[in-house]
Every structure is written in C-alpha cells, then in structure tokens.
C-alpha distance (Angstrom), angle and dihedral (degrees) to the residues before:
residue distance angle dihedral
M1 . . .
L2 3.77 . .
E3 3.80 92.0 .
Q4 3.81 90.1 50.2
F5 3.81 90.4 50.8
L6 3.80 95.9 47.0
W7 3.78 99.1 43.8
V8 3.88 104.4 26.5
V9 3.86 107.5 24.9
L10 3.80 102.8 30.3
P11 3.87 96.9 51.4
Y12 3.82 89.5 58.3
I13 3.77 93.1 47.2
V14 3.84 87.8 52.4
L15 3.81 91.4 45.8
T16 3.75 91.0 50.9
V17 3.89 92.4 48.7
F18 3.85 91.0 44.8
I19 3.79 94.6 53.3
G20 3.75 98.9 32.6
G21 3.78 92.2 44.0
H22 3.81 92.3 55.0
I23 3.76 91.8 48.3
Y24 3.80 91.5 50.2
R25 3.79 92.7 44.0
Y26 3.79 92.9 50.4
N27 3.82 92.4 48.9
R28 3.77 97.4 44.1
D29 3.86 103.7 30.0
Q30 3.80 111.5 29.6
F31 3.84 90.8 144.8
G32 3.76 89.3 55.2
W33 3.78 92.4 50.6
T34 3.80 93.7 103.8
T35 3.78 144.4 91.7
K36 3.79 89.6 -101.7
S37 3.82 87.5 -133.7
S38 3.83 114.8 -140.7
E39 3.77 95.5 -174.9
L40 3.80 91.8 121.1
L41 3.86 89.4 56.1
E42 3.81 95.6 50.2
N43 3.85 127.4 -2.8
K44 3.78 114.2 172.6
L45 3.78 100.9 56.9
L46 3.72 91.6 39.6
R47 3.76 92.6 54.6
L48 3.77 94.2 50.4
G49 3.76 99.2 38.4
S50 3.82 94.5 43.9
N51 3.78 95.5 50.2
L52 3.87 92.8 47.0
F53 3.72 93.3 47.2
H54 3.84 97.4 44.3
W55 3.73 96.7 45.5
G56 3.81 92.1 44.7
I57 3.76 94.7 46.8
V58 3.88 93.9 49.1
V59 3.84 90.4 56.9
V60 3.81 89.7 45.8
F61 3.76 92.1 51.4
F62 3.76 95.5 51.7
G63 3.78 89.4 45.9
H64 3.83 89.5 56.4
V65 3.84 88.4 47.4
L66 3.80 92.1 53.0
G67 3.91 93.9 44.5
L68 3.72 100.6 40.9
L69 3.77 111.4 29.4
I70 3.83 97.8 38.2
P71 3.79 112.7 75.0
V72 3.82 120.1 -125.0
A73 3.73 91.0 -117.9
F74 3.85 89.2 69.6
Y75 3.82 91.3 57.4
E76 3.80 91.4 45.0
S77 3.83 90.0 53.5
L78 3.85 87.7 55.7
G79 3.84 90.8 51.2
I80 3.81 93.1 -111.8
S81 3.80 108.4 146.2
E82 3.86 124.6 -148.4
S83 3.87 91.9 -106.4
Q84 3.81 92.5 47.7
Y85 3.79 92.0 49.6
H86 3.87 90.0 46.1
M87 3.72 90.5 51.2
L88 3.87 92.3 49.9
T89 3.88 91.6 50.6
L90 3.76 91.0 52.5
I91 3.76 94.0 48.3
G92 3.80 92.6 50.0
G93 3.66 101.7 25.9
I94 3.76 104.8 51.8
P95 3.86 97.8 49.6
A96 3.79 90.5 45.5
G97 3.81 93.0 49.0
L98 3.84 91.2 48.6
V99 3.87 91.2 48.9
A100 3.82 90.3 48.6
A101 3.90 91.6 47.9
C102 3.95 92.5 47.1
G103 3.82 88.3 51.4
L104 3.80 93.7 47.9
F105 3.78 94.3 48.7
I106 3.73 89.4 49.8
L107 3.80 89.9 53.8
M108 3.90 90.4 44.8
Y109 3.83 89.9 50.4
R110 3.84 89.1 48.4
R111 3.83 93.4 48.2
M112 3.80 92.5 49.7
T113 3.80 102.1 42.0
V114 3.81 107.4 37.0
R115 3.81 107.3 86.3
R116 3.78 96.2 -149.6
L117 3.75 90.1 52.0
I118 3.77 92.3 48.5
A119 3.72 90.7 53.1
T120 3.82 93.2 50.7
S121 3.76 100.7 39.5
T122 3.78 123.7 109.1
P123 3.79 131.6 -147.7
G124 3.78 87.7 -106.9
D125 3.84 90.0 60.9
Y126 3.78 91.2 57.8
V127 3.80 94.5 42.3
A128 3.86 90.4 52.9
L129 3.86 91.2 48.9
F130 3.84 91.3 45.8
F131 3.77 95.8 52.8
L132 3.85 92.8 41.3
A133 3.79 89.4 53.1
I134 3.80 92.6 50.4
V135 3.75 93.6 46.6
I136 3.85 95.7 48.7
L137 3.82 94.3 43.4
S138 3.74 94.3 47.7
G139 3.78 90.9 46.2
L140 3.78 91.9 51.8
S141 3.80 91.1 45.6
A142 3.83 90.6 51.1
T143 3.89 90.1 49.8
F144 3.80 94.9 47.0
L145 3.81 91.2 48.0
N146 3.79 90.3 51.2
V147 3.78 102.4 50.7
N148 3.81 92.9 120.0
P149 3.95 104.3 107.7
H150 3.84 88.2 -138.4
G151 3.74 95.6 45.1
F152 3.80 130.7 106.0
D153 3.76 114.3 -25.8
Y154 3.79 110.7 -152.6
R155 3.71 93.6 -175.8
T156 3.86 89.7 76.2
T157 3.79 96.1 43.8
I158 3.79 116.1 22.5
G159 3.74 92.5 29.1
P160 3.83 96.3 58.4
W161 3.92 90.6 41.0
L162 3.89 91.0 54.6
R163 3.74 94.1 45.6
G164 3.83 86.7 49.2
V165 3.74 91.3 53.4
L166 3.79 92.4 49.4
T167 3.86 90.2 49.5
F168 3.90 93.1 44.0
R169 3.76 93.5 -110.4
A170 3.85 100.3 107.3
D171 3.82 114.1 175.8
A172 3.77 118.0 -172.3
S173 3.84 91.1 -166.0
Y174 3.76 90.9 79.5
L175 3.78 90.2 67.3
T176 3.94 97.7 53.8
T177 3.79 94.1 103.6
V178 3.83 96.7 35.7
P179 3.87 111.0 125.2
V180 3.78 114.9 -116.0
W181 3.88 94.9 -113.8
F182 3.77 90.1 60.9
K183 3.84 91.0 49.2
I184 3.84 89.3 51.8
H185 3.82 88.1 53.1
M186 3.82 91.0 49.5
L187 3.85 93.1 48.3
A188 3.76 91.1 47.6
S189 3.82 89.4 50.6
L190 3.83 90.5 52.1
G191 3.85 89.3 52.3
L192 3.79 90.4 51.4
F193 3.76 94.0 49.8
A194 3.88 91.1 48.1
A195 3.85 91.6 52.7
W196 3.82 93.2 39.0
P197 3.87 99.0 92.6
F198 3.73 93.7 49.9
T199 3.86 96.9 54.4
R200 3.79 137.5 57.5
L201 3.78 89.8 -87.7
V202 3.78 86.7 91.4
H203 3.86 86.9 85.5
A204 3.83 87.7 78.1
F205 3.85 86.0 79.3
S206 3.84 93.9 50.0
V207 3.78 102.0 82.6
P208 3.83 105.4 168.7
L209 3.70 95.4 -131.7
R210 3.74 94.4 151.0
Y211 3.80 90.6 66.4
L212 3.82 88.4 69.2
S213 3.86 89.9 65.8
R214 3.78 98.7 37.0
S215 3.76 119.3 110.9
Y216 3.80 119.1 -106.0
V217 3.74 117.1 -99.0
I218 3.81 104.3 -122.2
Y219 3.72 119.7 -148.8
R220 3.85 119.0 -161.2
K221 3.73 125.3 -165.2
R222 3.75 109.6 -118.7
K223 3.73 113.7 -129.5
P224 3.72 115.9 -139.3
Q225 3.82 113.0 -110.7
E226 3.73 117.9 -111.5
H227 3.82 113.5 -126.0
T228 3.71 116.6 -144.1
L229 3.72 124.2 -155.8
C-alpha cells in the first residue's frame, strides 16, 4: 500500500498541485510572478552563484530528459550500448551536478549571511533553497553510488515509470528494484514540484520571448541649444 501511494497516488497529487498552483498563482498574484531580484542588495555573490547554478541545472535537466523520457530502444537503434551511455552520463552529469551544487550553496550562503537579504527574505525563499539542495545532493549521491558501468540502469525502471505517470498509466512495479538513494532523490523531486508554484521558482516559466521582437530603444544625444543675442 505504501509503494502504491508513493509511486502512483502521490505523483498525481503533486502534478495537480503543480499545475493548479501555477494557474492560481498567475490569476491571483501576477505582480509576484517574478524572480524578486535582489541584485541591488548584493551583487558579487549573486552573479557567481546564479551563473554556476543556472548553467549547471540546465545541463542536468536535459540529461534527465535524455535518460528518462527517451526509451532505451532509441539508443540501441543508434548503436549506443548501456556501458557507453552510462559513461557519457557520468562525464556530463557529475561536472554539471557539482557546478549546480556549488552555485546553489553560494546562493544559500548569500541568503543567510547578508543582513539586507535576511531582512527581505520570505519563507518561500528558504523552502525553495531547501528542496533544491536536497534534490541536487541526493542526485549527486545516487550518481556517485552508481559509477559501476554494469550497475543500476534507471532507464529500464525509473524511465518507464515516469513515462507511465505522464501518460496516466503509472505502475509502481517498475520501482521494485530501484536502490533507496534513487528513491530519496525521486521523493525530494516530488517535494520540490509541490512547493514550486508558491515560490520564486515560477519565474522559470516566464521566458521573455517578446523582448526578441521589440523595437530597440533609441537614445539620441541632445545638442545644446544655441542662444542668440
């Protein structure tokens, strides 16, 4: 019963909160749909931490897409064996995860030590940082504990389960042999997605595409007027 709740019922609860929460937040708090930039309060740590975190997490995200949403048969059709794929994920995933972790902890240190940031922080800021830290650390732990080329292959277990959740055919039996450190990472991710709509993380869905088509703002130098007698 616990396995059915964790891997069949809970994902759909989180999915409902994630989608419904964003709709509610957008309709009730559009002015709060922002990163709430604190650059004016502190700049150096923000620039370093934000760049490291965002570049690292983008690579990690696309790595998860390639590993979980694309079936194993596709890689086999390209002639990529399990050991080759595993090596590629270690080469790309570990550096990206470490970069994202370093960036996040710089941002956490900044948030907890700069007095002006402490005074302006909200509980949602700390909740977002907490879940991001758990997700990244548990993901790195799962990766380091699975460096054996012939170890656990999440593409044949977690991948089909996730695709089943997204197609409303969730099957907990896929996760019977999944190691506990992967399950911790999965539960932490579900917690992050449940909290997402109520934090500043909503800015991830506010890509300023309209700026690409906006006209340039033209600045002209004003010539001093000549005074005649």
